[in-house]
N, C-alpha and C positions, 0 to 999 in steps of 0.2 A: 694764347700763350706760346711764345717761341722758346727762348732760353729757359733752362730749368730754374725754378724758384727754390730757394733753400731756406728752411726755417730751422734755426739753430738754438738749442737749449743747453744750459749748463756752462761748462768750464772753458777756459781759454784754449785748451787742447782741442775741444770740439770746434771752436772757431777756426783754428788752423786746418783741421780735417775737413771742414766744410769747404774751404778754398781748394783743397786737393780734389774733392768731389766735383766742385764747380768746373775745374779744368777737365776732368775725366768725362763728365756728362755733357760737355758743351754742345755736342752734336745732336743731343736728344731734344725732341719737341714735346710740349705738353706734359711735362713731368714736374712734380713737386717732391722735393727731398726733405724729409723731416729727420733731423739729427737729434736724437733724444738724450736725456740725462736720467740717471737712476739714483742720484744722491738722496732725494727725498720723494715722498709720495706726492707732494705738491708739484714737483717738477714733472712727474709722470702725468699727473692730472692735466697740467697745462698743455703738454704735448698731445694728449688724446683730444683735448678740446680743440687744439689747432688743426688736427687731422680732420675732425668732423666739420669744422668751419671751412677748411680748404675743399673738402668734397662737396659741401653745400654750395660754395661759390663757384667751383670749377668741376662740375659733375663728370666731365669727360676726361679730366686729367688723370694720369697714372701717378699714384702716390707711392713713393719708396720710403720705407721707414728703416732707420738704422740707428746707431749709437748704443750706449750702454744698456738702456732699458730694453731695446730690441734684441740685443745680444743675450741678455739674461732670460727673457721670456718671449721668444720670437713668435710662438703660435698665437698668443693673445693679441699681439699687434697686427698680425696678418688677418685677424677676423674683423678688424674695423672697416667701416664702409669706405670704399674707394682705394684701399690699399692693394696695390698690384704686386708689390715685391717687398720682402724683408731681407735686409743685408746685415751680416755680422760686422763687428768692428775691424776684423782683418780684411774681409771681403770688400768693404766700402772703399778702401784705399787702393784697390787693384783696378787698373784701367779696363781689364777685360770684363769686370763686373758691370760695366756701363755700355757694353755693346748692344746693338739692337737684338741680337739673338739671345744674349744673357737676360735681357729684360723680360723674356717670356717665362723665366723660371721664378716661381713665386717665393721660394725660400732658399737662401744661401747663407747659412750660419755654421761656421766650423767650431771646433772645440778651442776656445781662446786660451785655455789653460795649457795647451800643447804648443803655443807660440814660443819660438826660441829667439827670434830677432825681430827688429822693426825696420822696415824699409825706409830709406830716405826719399822724400818727394820734393821737387823743386817748385816752390810757390813764389810768384813774383808780384802778386797783387792781392790785397785784402779789401774786399768790397766795402766802400764807405768808411775806411779807416785810415788814419795817418800814422799809426804805429803798427808794426808787424809782429806777429807771433812766430816763433821758431820752435818746433818740437825737438827736444834733445833726449827725451826719455819717455817710455811707455810702460804701463803696467805697475804692479805693486806686489812685493813679497810679504808684506806685513798683514796682520789680521786684526785690525781694530774691531772691537765687538759690535760697533754700530754700523760698520761700513760694508756695503755690497759691491763696491767698485772693483776690487780684485777679480770678481767673477764676471765683470763686464769688460775688463781690460787685460786680464791674464797676468803672467809673471813679469817682473821688471826686465826691460830690455833697453839698452842704451844706443843712441845714434852715434856713430863714430865721429871723431873730431873733424876729419876731412869733409864729411858730408855736411856737418853743421856750418863749417867755414864757407863751403860752396853756397849754401842756402843764404847765409847772411850777405855774402858778396852780391848775389843776385838781387836781393832786396835793396841793398844800397844803390846798385846800378839802376833800379827801378824808381829811386827817389826817396826811399824810406830813410829817415834820420834816426829813428829809434826802433830797436827790436826788444822784444820780451821773450826770454828763454822760458819754455814751459814744458811740463810733463805731469805725470800722475803722482809720482813720488820722486821729485826732481833731485833731491839730495842723494838718492841712490845711484845717480848717474855714474857710470864707470865701473861698477862692481862686476859686470860681466865682460869687461874689455881687458885686453892684455895689459898687465902691469897694474890693473885696478886704479886708474887715475881718479881724482876727485873733481867735483863740479867746479870748484874755483880754478883748477888748472885748465879746464875747458874754457872758462870765461877769459882767462889770461891769454890763451892761444888765439881765441877769436879777436880779442881787442888788438893783439899784436899783428895778426895776419890780415886784419881788415881795418887798417888805420883810418879809412874814410868813414867808418861807423862812428857817429857822434854820441849816441847814447845807448847803453845796454841796461836792461832792467831784468830782475828775476821775478817770476811768479811765486806762488806759495812754497815755503821751505819749512822743513822740520826743525824745530828749535835746537835739538841735540845733535844735528848733523851738519851744522854750518862749519865748514872747514877753515883752516887758517888762511888759505889763499883768498877766500871770500872776505875775511876780515881785513886782510891787507889791501885788497882792492877798494873796499869801502873807505879805508883810511887814506889811500894814496892816489887813486886813479879818478880824475874828474869825469871820465867818460862812463864810469860805473855808478849808476844812479843811487843817491842816498835814500834808499827805500827798502824795507823788508816787509813781507807779508808772512806771518807765522801761522802754521797749522797748530793752533794752541788748543782749541776745543773746550777747555774748562780751566778754572782757577782754583780747583779743589783737588788736593792730592788723592783723596779717596775716589773721587769720580774719575780722575785720570787713570788710576789703577784699574777701575772697573771698565773703563774704555779700552784698556790694554794699550795705552799710549806709552811711549818710551821716555817721556820727560815728566818731571814733577814741577811744582810751582816755582821752586827755587831755581831750577834750570832756566825756566822762561824769564824770570826776573833778572838773572845774570846776563842773558842774551840782550834784553832791553837795555840794561845798564851799560854793557860794553858797546853796543851800537851807538848809544847817545854820547858815550865818552869819546868815540872816534869821530862822529858827525853829530854835533849837538842839534842840528836842524833836521835830522833824519825823520822821514815819515814812516811810521810803523803801523801795520794793520794786523788783524788776526781774525781767524774763523772761530766762532764760539757756538756751541750747542746749548740751548736752554731747555731745562726739564728732562735731562737724561734720566733713564730709569733709576730708581732708588734715591734720586736727589731730593732731600727734604729741605726745609727752609734754612737750616743752619748751613748745609752744604751749598745751597744757592747763594747764601750771604757770603760765603768764602769766595766764590767766583766774582760776585758783584764787587766786593771790597778790593779784591786783587785788581780788577779792571779800573776801579776808581784810583787806586794807588799808582798804577802804571800809566794811566792817562794816554792810552793808545788812540790816535785820532781816526783810524780807519777800521772800524769793527764791522764784520759781516756776521750777523747774529741770525741763527736759525732755530726755530722750535724743533725739538727732537722729533724725528719721523721714523717709525718702525720700518725696517726693511726685512721682509720675510726671509727666514733662513739664517739670520744673524743671531749671535748669542744674546745681544742686548734686547732683541724682540721677545725673549723669554723671561726677561727680568721684570721685577715689579714696576709697573708703569706709573708715571705721573699723569694725572688727568690732563687731557688736551687743553681745556681752557686755562689751566694753570701754566702749562708750557708756554702758551701764547702770552700770558700776562708777564711771565718772567722774561721772555724775549723782549717784550716792550720795555721793561725796566732796564735791561742791558743796553738796548738801543738808545735810551735816554742818557745813560752813562757815556756811550760812544759819542752822541751828539754834543754833550758838554765838553768832552775831551777834544773833539774836533774844533769846537769854537775857540777853546783856549789855544790850541795849536795854531790855528789860522791867525789869531791875534799876535802870536809870537813872531810871525813872519812879516808883519806890517813894517814897512820901511826898509826891508831887506831886498836888494835887487834879485830878481828871480828870472831864470832862463825858462821860457814857456814855449812848449810845442803847441802851436795853434791847431785845433781840431775843427773849428768852425771859424768864420771871419771874426768872431768876438769872444770865443772861449777856448781854453786849452788847459794843459796840466803842466805844473812846474816839475823840476827834477825830483822834488820830494813827493810828487804826485798830488800836490794840492790843486784843487780846481781853481782856475783864475778866469775872471771876466774883465774884458777891456772896459774901462770907464767911458771911453768915447772913441769913435773911429773904428776902423776895421783893419785886419791884417790878412795876409795871404795864408790860406789853409796849407798846412805842412811846413810853414816857416817857423823857425825858432827865434824868438825875440826876447829882449831883456825888458822886463817890466818891474815897476816898483809898486807893491801893494799900498793902498791908502786907507783901506777899511776892510773889515770882515763882515760877511753875511752868512746866512744859514747854509747856502750852497757852496761857500768857499770864500775867495778873496776878490776884491775889486781893485784893479791896478791901472796905472798910467805908464805910458812909454817914458823911458828915461832919455 
């Protein structure tokens, strides 16, 4: 093994951070970096399994474990076979953490709750990807009862506008035609900056100052914190993609209150209604937790019925997973088999909504960013497959869908 191998778990922010580490660790040989996630117990299990497999297949490699799970419980990850070093979420982004001398230190994890700012890093390439991610925000000041991530990411910190613009310019120069702005609690961007600007103002500045950028997309946003600038961009700017992914979590007011979320069902419904009034073809996704503690059949039915009514095509459904130390972990639990059964039901709702949504796009010309010679995603983030022939990876082409299938749309060149 020569160049470091990186195994990334979890969110888009982890994907971006893995590319930062790839640059910092480029001079190291025989190293495997595992960038962990702590959102669910399953995510941690997969990372541990990957570490054991990596050690079994490369017994001489030095394994470096980092990410949210390593930040929260560093000692347990350091005990796994083959692990030579555990790095905190702050340390992993520092070039000095990847020097030959630093690699001799088995543990480097600082108090993430003391972090006051987030440093900008210039990334110009995302391995194997045609769209690029740009970190604009880090950390979270909220305390949802199910979530451990604030203790892995620390308080909310914003990347200044100038640094975001510089990063987007560099990516466009490298050939990327779409960027996805990402963060932990992205709609809190700007709260710690002079004048307290809002996320939509950042989007406007980037689009104005980097006119060569063809497509901008947002990662997950909080339903009650979508500012007026974002709504205006959705309505007026063709370079701002018609796509929203909502941090929804449930469709029951009582469960949302027990989660300590900041929105109610009516708030989410208003967001969906407004988005569709501005862009009738908009693609909307949501994160949903099935089987949250205290959720009985009637409360589950509230969530299921809400999702049926809203017909969101891109649902990310997770069975609830206890995170040690969180308030929800002390609440009355739903049996694990029931959580999984409810998640399966909600995924069926999502699949039916997706099928209807894909059919609604048939016959409508779509601008598709090709990610392989035959597949890509439209502006609405609908998966599209070429009916025949191939296209250049990274090219944006106009296609007309002729039919829908389970995985998305089948389309022909116009």
